[in-house]
mmCIF file of the N, C-alpha and C atoms, coordinates in Angstrom:
data_MODEL
# 
_entry.id   MODEL 
# 
loop_
_atom_site.group_PDB 
_atom_site.id 
_atom_site.type_symbol 
_atom_site.label_atom_id 
_atom_site.label_alt_id 
_atom_site.label_comp_id 
_atom_site.label_asym_id 
_atom_site.label_entity_id 
_atom_site.label_seq_id 
_atom_site.pdbx_PDB_ins_code 
_atom_site.Cartn_x 
_atom_site.Cartn_y 
_atom_site.Cartn_z 
_atom_site.occupancy 
_atom_site.B_iso_or_equiv 
_atom_site.pdbx_formal_charge 
_atom_site.auth_seq_id 
_atom_site.auth_comp_id 
_atom_site.auth_asym_id 
_atom_site.auth_atom_id 
_atom_site.pdbx_PDB_model_num 
ATOM 1   N N  . MET A 1 1  ? 49.203 36.299 93.535  1.00 0.00 ? 1  MET A N  1 
ATOM 2   C CA . MET A 1 1  ? 49.682 37.257 94.535  1.00 0.00 ? 1  MET A CA 1 
ATOM 3   C C  . MET A 1 1  ? 50.471 36.558 95.559  1.00 0.00 ? 1  MET A C  1 
ATOM 4   N N  . TYR A 1 2  ? 51.680 37.262 95.868  1.00 0.00 ? 2  TYR A N  1 
ATOM 5   C CA . TYR A 1 2  ? 52.606 36.712 96.714  1.00 0.00 ? 2  TYR A CA 1 
ATOM 6   C C  . TYR A 1 2  ? 52.602 37.569 97.964  1.00 0.00 ? 2  TYR A C  1 
ATOM 7   N N  . ILE A 1 3  ? 52.460 36.989 99.105  1.00 0.00 ? 3  ILE A N  1 
ATOM 8   C CA . ILE A 1 3  ? 52.420 37.773 100.381 1.00 0.00 ? 3  ILE A CA 1 
ATOM 9   C C  . ILE A 1 3  ? 53.471 37.082 101.280 1.00 0.00 ? 3  ILE A C  1 
ATOM 10  N N  . ARG A 1 4  ? 54.311 38.109 101.887 1.00 0.00 ? 4  ARG A N  1 
ATOM 11  C CA . ARG A 1 4  ? 55.303 37.526 102.769 1.00 0.00 ? 4  ARG A CA 1 
ATOM 12  C C  . ARG A 1 4  ? 55.399 38.467 103.988 1.00 0.00 ? 4  ARG A C  1 
ATOM 13  N N  . LEU A 1 5  ? 56.040 37.977 105.015 1.00 0.00 ? 5  LEU A N  1 
ATOM 14  C CA . LEU A 1 5  ? 56.224 38.682 106.226 1.00 0.00 ? 5  LEU A CA 1 
ATOM 15  C C  . LEU A 1 5  ? 57.652 39.235 106.156 1.00 0.00 ? 5  LEU A C  1 
ATOM 16  N N  . GLU A 1 6  ? 57.906 40.513 106.009 1.00 0.00 ? 6  GLU A N  1 
ATOM 17  C CA . GLU A 1 6  ? 59.256 41.148 105.870 1.00 0.00 ? 6  GLU A CA 1 
ATOM 18  C C  . GLU A 1 6  ? 60.048 40.966 107.138 1.00 0.00 ? 6  GLU A C  1 
ATOM 19  N N  . HIS A 1 7  ? 59.459 41.371 108.352 1.00 0.00 ? 7  HIS A N  1 
ATOM 20  C CA . HIS A 1 7  ? 60.232 41.237 109.671 1.00 0.00 ? 7  HIS A CA 1 
ATOM 21  C C  . HIS A 1 7  ? 59.327 41.111 110.808 1.00 0.00 ? 7  HIS A C  1 
ATOM 22  N N  . VAL A 1 8  ? 59.882 40.560 111.854 1.00 0.00 ? 8  VAL A N  1 
ATOM 23  C CA . VAL A 1 8  ? 59.249 40.537 113.165 1.00 0.00 ? 8  VAL A CA 1 
ATOM 24  C C  . VAL A 1 8  ? 60.179 41.089 114.178 1.00 0.00 ? 8  VAL A C  1 
ATOM 25  N N  . ASN A 1 9  ? 59.692 41.929 115.184 1.00 0.00 ? 9  ASN A N  1 
ATOM 26  C CA . ASN A 1 9  ? 60.464 42.373 116.240 1.00 0.00 ? 9  ASN A CA 1 
ATOM 27  C C  . ASN A 1 9  ? 60.204 41.571 117.440 1.00 0.00 ? 9  ASN A C  1 
ATOM 28  N N  . VAL A 1 10 ? 61.396 41.310 118.116 1.00 0.00 ? 10 VAL A N  1 
ATOM 29  C CA . VAL A 1 10 ? 61.402 40.605 119.439 1.00 0.00 ? 10 VAL A CA 1 
ATOM 30  C C  . VAL A 1 10 ? 62.299 41.333 120.331 1.00 0.00 ? 10 VAL A C  1 
ATOM 31  N N  . THR A 1 11 ? 62.011 41.302 121.675 1.00 0.00 ? 11 THR A N  1 
ATOM 32  C CA . THR A 1 11 ? 62.939 41.883 122.551 1.00 0.00 ? 11 THR A CA 1 
ATOM 33  C C  . THR A 1 11 ? 63.639 40.824 123.450 1.00 0.00 ? 11 THR A C  1 
ATOM 34  N N  . SER A 1 12 ? 64.863 41.002 123.653 1.00 0.00 ? 12 SER A N  1 
ATOM 35  C CA . SER A 1 12 ? 65.693 40.080 124.288 1.00 0.00 ? 12 SER A CA 1 
ATOM 36  C C  . SER A 1 12 ? 66.701 40.855 125.217 1.00 0.00 ? 12 SER A C  1 
ATOM 37  N N  . PRO A 1 13 ? 66.950 40.234 126.417 1.00 0.00 ? 13 PRO A N  1 
ATOM 38  C CA . PRO A 1 13 ? 68.021 40.946 127.328 1.00 0.00 ? 13 PRO A CA 1 
ATOM 39  C C  . PRO A 1 13 ? 69.380 40.585 126.837 1.00 0.00 ? 13 PRO A C  1 
ATOM 40  N N  . ASN A 1 14 ? 69.581 39.677 125.910 1.00 0.00 ? 14 ASN A N  1 
ATOM 41  C CA . ASN A 1 14 ? 70.828 39.440 125.306 1.00 0.00 ? 14 ASN A CA 1 
ATOM 42  C C  . ASN A 1 14 ? 70.730 39.131 123.798 1.00 0.00 ? 14 ASN A C  1 
ATOM 43  N N  . PRO A 1 15 ? 70.691 40.113 122.969 1.00 0.00 ? 15 PRO A N  1 
ATOM 44  C CA . PRO A 1 15 ? 70.563 39.897 121.607 1.00 0.00 ? 15 PRO A CA 1 
ATOM 45  C C  . PRO A 1 15 ? 71.579 39.030 120.893 1.00 0.00 ? 15 PRO A C  1 
ATOM 46  N N  . GLN A 1 16 ? 72.856 39.085 121.246 1.00 0.00 ? 16 GLN A N  1 
ATOM 47  C CA . GLN A 1 16 ? 73.827 38.329 120.818 1.00 0.00 ? 16 GLN A CA 1 
ATOM 48  C C  . GLN A 1 16 ? 73.643 36.838 120.909 1.00 0.00 ? 16 GLN A C  1 
ATOM 49  N N  . LYS A 1 17 ? 73.239 36.447 122.136 1.00 0.00 ? 17 LYS A N  1 
ATOM 50  C CA . LYS A 1 17 ? 72.948 35.032 122.599 1.00 0.00 ? 17 LYS A CA 1 
ATOM 51  C C  . LYS A 1 17 ? 71.841 34.525 121.695 1.00 0.00 ? 17 LYS A C  1 
ATOM 52  N N  . THR A 1 18 ? 70.819 35.347 121.669 1.00 0.00 ? 18 THR A N  1 
ATOM 53  C CA . THR A 1 18 ? 69.595 34.958 120.891 1.00 0.00 ? 18 THR A CA 1 
ATOM 54  C C  . THR A 1 18 ? 69.890 34.889 119.438 1.00 0.00 ? 18 THR A C  1 
ATOM 55  N N  . ALA A 1 19 ? 70.676 35.818 118.841 1.00 0.00 ? 19 ALA A N  1 
ATOM 56  C CA . ALA A 1 19 ? 71.062 35.708 117.411 1.00 0.00 ? 19 ALA A CA 1 
ATOM 57  C C  . ALA A 1 19 ? 72.030 34.330 117.204 1.00 0.00 ? 19 ALA A C  1 
ATOM 58  N N  . ASN A 1 20 ? 72.826 34.196 118.022 1.00 0.00 ? 20 ASN A N  1 
ATOM 59  C CA . ASN A 1 20 ? 73.764 32.986 117.812 1.00 0.00 ? 20 ASN A CA 1 
ATOM 60  C C  . ASN A 1 20 ? 72.929 31.682 117.823 1.00 0.00 ? 20 ASN A C  1 
ATOM 61  N N  . TRP A 1 21 ? 71.874 31.584 118.700 1.00 0.00 ? 21 TRP A N  1 
ATOM 62  C CA . TRP A 1 21 ? 71.041 30.441 118.739 1.00 0.00 ? 21 TRP A CA 1 
ATOM 63  C C  . TRP A 1 21 ? 70.268 30.272 117.455 1.00 0.00 ? 21 TRP A C  1 
ATOM 64  N N  . MET A 1 22 ? 69.625 31.475 116.962 1.00 0.00 ? 22 MET A N  1 
ATOM 65  C CA . MET A 1 22 ? 68.940 31.340 115.778 1.00 0.00 ? 22 MET A CA 1 
ATOM 66  C C  . MET A 1 22 ? 69.777 31.024 114.506 1.00 0.00 ? 22 MET A C  1 
ATOM 67  N N  . GLN A 1 23 ? 71.037 31.527 114.514 1.00 0.00 ? 23 GLN A N  1 
ATOM 68  C CA . GLN A 1 23 ? 71.939 31.167 113.426 1.00 0.00 ? 23 GLN A CA 1 
ATOM 69  C C  . GLN A 1 23 ? 72.084 29.705 113.370 1.00 0.00 ? 23 GLN A C  1 
ATOM 70  N N  . LYS A 1 24 ? 72.315 29.137 114.540 1.00 0.00 ? 24 LYS A N  1 
ATOM 71  C CA . LYS A 1 24 ? 72.563 27.663 114.514 1.00 0.00 ? 24 LYS A CA 1 
ATOM 72  C C  . LYS A 1 24 ? 71.295 26.806 114.233 1.00 0.00 ? 24 LYS A C  1 
ATOM 73  N N  . PHE A 1 25 ? 70.182 27.211 114.861 1.00 0.00 ? 25 PHE A N  1 
ATOM 74  C CA . PHE A 1 25 ? 68.989 26.409 114.760 1.00 0.00 ? 25 PHE A CA 1 
ATOM 75  C C  . PHE A 1 25 ? 68.348 26.581 113.400 1.00 0.00 ? 25 PHE A C  1 
ATOM 76  N N  . PHE A 1 26 ? 68.292 27.790 112.811 1.00 0.00 ? 26 PHE A N  1 
ATOM 77  C CA . PHE A 1 26 ? 67.603 28.077 111.545 1.00 0.00 ? 26 PHE A CA 1 
ATOM 78  C C  . PHE A 1 26 ? 68.505 28.152 110.340 1.00 0.00 ? 26 PHE A C  1 
ATOM 79  N N  . ASP A 1 27 ? 69.920 28.186 110.609 1.00 0.00 ? 27 ASP A N  1 
ATOM 80  C CA . ASP A 1 27 ? 70.961 28.408 109.575 1.00 0.00 ? 27 ASP A CA 1 
ATOM 81  C C  . ASP A 1 27 ? 70.776 29.744 108.935 1.00 0.00 ? 27 ASP A C  1 
ATOM 82  N N  . TRP A 1 28 ? 70.541 30.750 109.690 1.00 0.00 ? 28 TRP A N  1 
ATOM 83  C CA . TRP A 1 28 ? 70.352 32.085 109.208 1.00 0.00 ? 28 TRP A CA 1 
ATOM 84  C C  . TRP A 1 28 ? 71.618 32.928 109.326 1.00 0.00 ? 28 TRP A C  1 
ATOM 85  N N  . SER A 1 29 ? 71.693 34.074 108.708 1.00 0.00 ? 29 SER A N  1 
ATOM 86  C CA . SER A 1 29 ? 72.936 34.928 108.849 1.00 0.00 ? 29 SER A CA 1 
ATOM 87  C C  . SER A 1 29 ? 72.507 36.189 109.407 1.00 0.00 ? 29 SER A C  1 
ATOM 88  N N  . MET A 1 30 ? 73.487 36.884 109.929 1.00 0.00 ? 30 MET A N  1 
ATOM 89  C CA . MET A 1 30 ? 73.232 38.236 110.486 1.00 0.00 ? 30 MET A CA 1 
ATOM 90  C C  . MET A 1 30 ? 73.225 39.262 109.225 1.00 0.00 ? 30 MET A C  1 
ATOM 91  N N  . GLN A 1 31 ? 72.114 40.067 109.176 1.00 0.00 ? 31 GLN A N  1 
ATOM 92  C CA . GLN A 1 31 ? 71.851 40.960 108.096 1.00 0.00 ? 31 GLN A CA 1 
ATOM 93  C C  . GLN A 1 31 ? 72.263 42.463 108.539 1.00 0.00 ? 31 GLN A C  1 
ATOM 94  N N  . TRP A 1 32 ? 72.178 42.727 109.901 1.00 0.00 ? 32 TRP A N  1 
ATOM 95  C CA . TRP A 1 32 ? 72.557 44.095 110.390 1.00 0.00 ? 32 TRP A CA 1 
ATOM 96  C C  . TRP A 1 32 ? 72.668 44.025 111.848 1.00 0.00 ? 32 TRP A C  1 
ATOM 97  N N  . GLU A 1 33 ? 73.527 44.894 112.387 1.00 0.00 ? 33 GLU A N  1 
ATOM 98  C CA . GLU A 1 33 ? 73.509 44.996 113.859 1.00 0.00 ? 33 GLU A CA 1 
ATOM 99  C C  . GLU A 1 33 ? 74.002 46.482 114.134 1.00 0.00 ? 33 GLU A C  1 
ATOM 100 N N  . GLY A 1 34 ? 73.488 47.014 115.280 1.00 0.00 ? 34 GLY A N  1 
ATOM 101 C CA . GLY A 1 34 ? 73.976 48.297 115.640 1.00 0.00 ? 34 GLY A CA 1 
ATOM 102 C C  . GLY A 1 34 ? 73.126 48.937 116.793 1.00 0.00 ? 34 GLY A C  1 
ATOM 103 N N  . ASP A 1 35 ? 73.482 50.149 117.041 1.00 0.00 ? 35 ASP A N  1 
ATOM 104 C CA . ASP A 1 35 ? 72.793 50.911 118.066 1.00 0.00 ? 35 ASP A CA 1 
ATOM 105 C C  . ASP A 1 35 ? 71.428 51.387 117.501 1.00 0.00 ? 35 ASP A C  1 
ATOM 106 N N  . THR A 1 36 ? 70.425 51.464 118.475 1.00 0.00 ? 36 THR A N  1 
ATOM 107 C CA . THR A 1 36 ? 69.194 51.996 118.054 1.00 0.00 ? 36 THR A CA 1 
ATOM 108 C C  . THR A 1 36 ? 68.714 53.181 119.060 1.00 0.00 ? 36 THR A C  1 
ATOM 109 N N  . GLN A 1 37 ? 67.472 53.557 118.832 1.00 0.00 ? 37 GLN A N  1 
ATOM 110 C CA . GLN A 1 37 ? 66.945 54.690 119.593 1.00 0.00 ? 37 GLN A CA 1 
ATOM 111 C C  . GLN A 1 37 ? 66.955 54.364 121.214 1.00 0.00 ? 37 GLN A C  1 
ATOM 112 N N  . ASP A 1 38 ? 67.045 55.367 122.014 1.00 0.00 ? 38 ASP A N  1 
ATOM 113 C CA . ASP A 1 38 ? 67.001 55.044 123.351 1.00 0.00 ? 38 ASP A CA 1 
ATOM 114 C C  . ASP A 1 38 ? 68.196 54.346 123.947 1.00 0.00 ? 38 ASP A C  1 
ATOM 115 N N  . ASN A 1 39 ? 69.351 54.537 123.248 1.00 0.00 ? 39 ASN A N  1 
ATOM 116 C CA . ASN A 1 39 ? 70.488 53.723 123.748 1.00 0.00 ? 39 ASN A CA 1 
ATOM 117 C C  . ASN A 1 39 ? 70.274 52.215 123.692 1.00 0.00 ? 39 ASN A C  1 
ATOM 118 N N  . GLY A 1 40 ? 69.419 51.741 122.765 1.00 0.00 ? 40 GLY A N  1 
ATOM 119 C CA . GLY A 1 40 ? 69.221 50.370 122.559 1.00 0.00 ? 40 GLY A CA 1 
ATOM 120 C C  . GLY A 1 40 ? 70.243 49.745 121.598 1.00 0.00 ? 40 GLY A C  1 
ATOM 121 N N  . TYR A 1 41 ? 70.050 48.393 121.443 1.00 0.00 ? 41 TYR A N  1 
ATOM 122 C CA . TYR A 1 41 ? 70.878 47.630 120.516 1.00 0.00 ? 41 TYR A CA 1 
ATOM 123 C C  . TYR A 1 41 ? 70.054 46.605 119.773 1.00 0.00 ? 41 TYR A C  1 
ATOM 124 N N  . SER A 1 42 ? 70.270 46.420 118.366 1.00 0.00 ? 42 SER A N  1 
ATOM 125 C CA . SER A 1 42 ? 69.558 45.578 117.659 1.00 0.00 ? 42 SER A CA 1 
ATOM 126 C C  . SER A 1 42 ? 70.343 44.728 116.743 1.00 0.00 ? 42 SER A C  1 
ATOM 127 N N  . ILE A 1 43 ? 69.866 43.386 116.462 1.00 0.00 ? 43 ILE A N  1 
ATOM 128 C CA . ILE A 1 43 ? 70.608 42.638 115.482 1.00 0.00 ? 43 ILE A CA 1 
ATOM 129 C C  . ILE A 1 43 ? 69.391 42.054 114.669 1.00 0.00 ? 43 ILE A C  1 
ATOM 130 N N  . HIS A 1 44 ? 69.592 42.171 113.350 1.00 0.00 ? 44 HIS A N  1 
ATOM 131 C CA . HIS A 1 44 ? 68.638 41.632 112.328 1.00 0.00 ? 44 HIS A CA 1 
ATOM 132 C C  . HIS A 1 44 ? 69.230 40.357 111.779 1.00 0.00 ? 44 HIS A C  1 
ATOM 133 N N  . ILE A 1 45 ? 68.513 39.216 112.007 1.00 0.00 ? 45 ILE A N  1 
ATOM 134 C CA . ILE A 1 45 ? 68.978 37.917 111.579 1.00 0.00 ? 45 ILE A CA 1 
ATOM 135 C C  . ILE A 1 45 ? 68.017 37.181 110.702 1.00 0.00 ? 45 ILE A C  1 
ATOM 136 N N  . GLY A 1 46 ? 68.385 36.657 109.603 1.00 0.00 ? 46 GLY A N  1 
ATOM 137 C CA . GLY A 1 46 ? 67.424 36.009 108.600 1.00 0.00 ? 46 GLY A CA 1 
ATOM 138 C C  . GLY A 1 46 ? 68.076 35.817 107.363 1.00 0.00 ? 46 GLY A C  1 
ATOM 139 N N  . ASP A 1 47 ? 67.311 36.024 106.205 1.00 0.00 ? 47 ASP A N  1 
ATOM 140 C CA . ASP A 1 47 ? 67.920 35.903 104.960 1.00 0.00 ? 47 ASP A CA 1 
ATOM 141 C C  . ASP A 1 47 ? 67.649 37.143 104.173 1.00 0.00 ? 47 ASP A C  1 
ATOM 142 N N  . THR A 1 48 ? 67.830 37.213 102.836 1.00 0.00 ? 48 THR A N  1 
ATOM 143 C CA . THR A 1 48 ? 67.687 38.407 102.093 1.00 0.00 ? 48 THR A CA 1 
ATOM 144 C C  . THR A 1 48 ? 66.286 38.931 101.922 1.00 0.00 ? 48 THR A C  1 
ATOM 145 N N  . ASN A 1 49 ? 65.250 38.138 102.226 1.00 0.00 ? 49 ASN A N  1 
ATOM 146 C CA . ASN A 1 49 ? 63.890 38.394 102.016 1.00 0.00 ? 49 ASN A CA 1 
ATOM 147 C C  . ASN A 1 49 ? 63.086 38.703 103.363 1.00 0.00 ? 49 ASN A C  1 
ATOM 148 N N  . SER A 1 50 ? 63.621 38.252 104.514 1.00 0.00 ? 50 SER A N  1 
ATOM 149 C CA . SER A 1 50 ? 62.967 38.387 105.737 1.00 0.00 ? 50 SER A CA 1 
ATOM 150 C C  . SER A 1 50 ? 63.819 38.297 106.930 1.00 0.00 ? 50 SER A C  1 
ATOM 151 N N  . TYR A 1 51 ? 63.546 38.728 107.998 1.00 0.00 ? 51 TYR A N  1 
ATOM 152 C CA . TYR A 1 51 ? 64.482 38.802 109.102 1.00 0.00 ? 51 TYR A CA 1 
ATOM 153 C C  . TYR A 1 51 ? 63.718 38.912 110.473 1.00 0.00 ? 51 TYR A C  1 
ATOM 154 N N  . ILE A 1 52 ? 64.320 38.641 111.510 1.00 0.00 ? 52 ILE A N  1 
ATOM 155 C CA . ILE A 1 52 ? 63.906 38.935 112.872 1.00 0.00 ? 52 ILE A CA 1 
ATOM 156 C C  . ILE A 1 52 ? 64.749 39.990 113.478 1.00 0.00 ? 52 ILE A C  1 
ATOM 157 N N  . ALA A 1 53 ? 64.173 41.017 113.987 1.00 0.00 ? 53 ALA A N  1 
ATOM 158 C CA . ALA A 1 53 ? 64.936 42.115 114.633 1.00 0.00 ? 53 ALA A CA 1 
ATOM 159 C C  . ALA A 1 53 ? 64.889 41.889 116.071 1.00 0.00 ? 53 ALA A C  1 
ATOM 160 N N  . ILE A 1 54 ? 66.064 41.491 116.640 1.00 0.00 ? 54 ILE A N  1 
ATOM 161 C CA . ILE A 1 54 ? 66.227 41.193 118.079 1.00 0.00 ? 54 ILE A CA 1 
ATOM 162 C C  . ILE A 1 54 ? 66.723 42.438 118.769 1.00 0.00 ? 54 ILE A C  1 
ATOM 163 N N  . TYR A 1 55 ? 65.854 42.954 119.583 1.00 0.00 ? 55 TYR A N  1 
ATOM 164 C CA . TYR A 1 55 ? 66.085 44.346 120.224 1.00 0.00 ? 55 TYR A CA 1 
ATOM 165 C C  . TYR A 1 55 ? 66.253 44.274 121.599 1.00 0.00 ? 55 TYR A C  1 
ATOM 166 N N  . LYS A 1 56 ? 67.276 44.966 122.193 1.00 0.00 ? 56 LYS A N  1 
ATOM 167 C CA . LYS A 1 56 ? 67.479 45.163 123.605 1.00 0.00 ? 56 LYS A CA 1 
ATOM 168 C C  . LYS A 1 56 ? 67.382 46.675 123.780 1.00 0.00 ? 56 LYS A C  1 
ATOM 169 N N  . PRO A 1 57 ? 66.270 47.121 124.697 1.00 0.00 ? 57 PRO A N  1 
ATOM 170 C CA . PRO A 1 57 ? 66.124 48.490 124.804 1.00 0.00 ? 57 PRO A CA 1 
ATOM 171 C C  . PRO A 1 57 ? 67.269 48.976 125.784 1.00 0.00 ? 57 PRO A C  1 
ATOM 172 N N  . GLY A 1 58 ? 67.507 50.324 125.782 1.00 0.00 ? 58 GLY A N  1 
ATOM 173 C CA . GLY A 1 58 ? 68.485 50.782 126.714 1.00 0.00 ? 58 GLY A CA 1 
ATOM 174 C C  . GLY A 1 58 ? 68.039 50.837 128.119 1.00 0.00 ? 58 GLY A C  1 
ATOM 175 N N  . LEU A 1 59 ? 66.733 50.668 128.317 1.00 0.00 ? 59 LEU A N  1 
ATOM 176 C CA . LEU A 1 59 ? 66.219 50.592 129.721 1.00 0.00 ? 59 LEU A CA 1 
ATOM 177 C C  . LEU A 1 59 ? 66.201 49.140 130.217 1.00 0.00 ? 59 LEU A C  1 
ATOM 178 N N  . LYS A 1 60 ? 66.141 48.931 131.427 1.00 0.00 ? 60 LYS A N  1 
ATOM 179 C CA . LYS A 1 60 ? 66.011 47.651 131.993 1.00 0.00 ? 60 LYS A CA 1 
ATOM 180 C C  . LYS A 1 60 ? 64.647 46.973 131.553 1.00 0.00 ? 60 LYS A C  1 
ATOM 181 N N  . ILE A 1 61 ? 64.710 45.680 131.224 1.00 0.00 ? 61 ILE A N  1 
ATOM 182 C CA . ILE A 1 61 ? 63.533 44.837 130.795 1.00 0.00 ? 61 ILE A CA 1 
ATOM 183 C C  . ILE A 1 61 ? 62.936 44.269 132.052 1.00 0.00 ? 61 ILE A C  1 
ATOM 184 N N  . ALA A 1 62 ? 61.658 44.481 132.320 1.00 0.00 ? 62 ALA A N  1 
ATOM 185 C CA . ALA A 1 62 ? 61.059 43.924 133.476 1.00 0.00 ? 62 ALA A CA 1 
ATOM 186 C C  . ALA A 1 62 ? 60.661 42.509 133.015 1.00 0.00 ? 62 ALA A C  1 
ATOM 187 N N  . PRO A 1 63 ? 60.888 41.612 134.004 1.00 0.00 ? 63 PRO A N  1 
ATOM 188 C CA . PRO A 1 63 ? 60.506 40.102 133.844 1.00 0.00 ? 63 PRO A CA 1 
ATOM 189 C C  . PRO A 1 63 ? 59.005 39.991 133.506 1.00 0.00 ? 63 PRO A C  1 
ATOM 190 N N  . TYR A 1 64 ? 58.617 38.973 132.683 1.00 0.00 ? 64 TYR A N  1 
ATOM 191 C CA . TYR A 1 64 ? 57.250 38.646 132.448 1.00 0.00 ? 64 TYR A CA 1 
ATOM 192 C C  . TYR A 1 64 ? 56.498 38.226 133.713 1.00 0.00 ? 64 TYR A C  1 
ATOM 193 N N  . GLN A 1 65 ? 55.311 38.842 133.845 1.00 0.00 ? 65 GLN A N  1 
ATOM 194 C CA . GLN A 1 65 ? 54.438 38.485 134.956 1.00 0.00 ? 65 GLN A CA 1 
ATOM 195 C C  . GLN A 1 65 ? 53.150 38.250 134.520 1.00 0.00 ? 65 GLN A C  1 
ATOM 196 N N  . ARG A 1 66 ? 52.516 37.199 135.117 1.00 0.00 ? 66 ARG A N  1 
ATOM 197 C CA . ARG A 1 66 ? 51.144 36.850 134.873 1.00 0.00 ? 66 ARG A CA 1 
ATOM 198 C C  . ARG A 1 66 ? 50.246 37.993 135.414 1.00 0.00 ? 66 ARG A C  1 
ATOM 199 N N  . SER A 1 67 ? 49.097 38.122 134.753 1.00 0.00 ? 67 SER A N  1 
ATOM 200 C CA . SER A 1 67 ? 48.154 39.069 135.384 1.00 0.00 ? 67 SER A CA 1 
ATOM 201 C C  . SER A 1 67 ? 46.840 38.362 135.342 1.00 0.00 ? 67 SER A C  1 
# 
């Protein structure tokens, strides 16, 4: 039995900058990019079997805060 992870979603305030870094670091390629729900934007970067979906929501992203 073969198990694989198809994709992972991450949120970034700058998907293009994040994707550029991943292309260089992991030697991946862009699989798809475009507008998403709620006026967001997404770039899928990886290979033909799996990818990371880098998402920027159309709304402002609140900075991480410890609780």
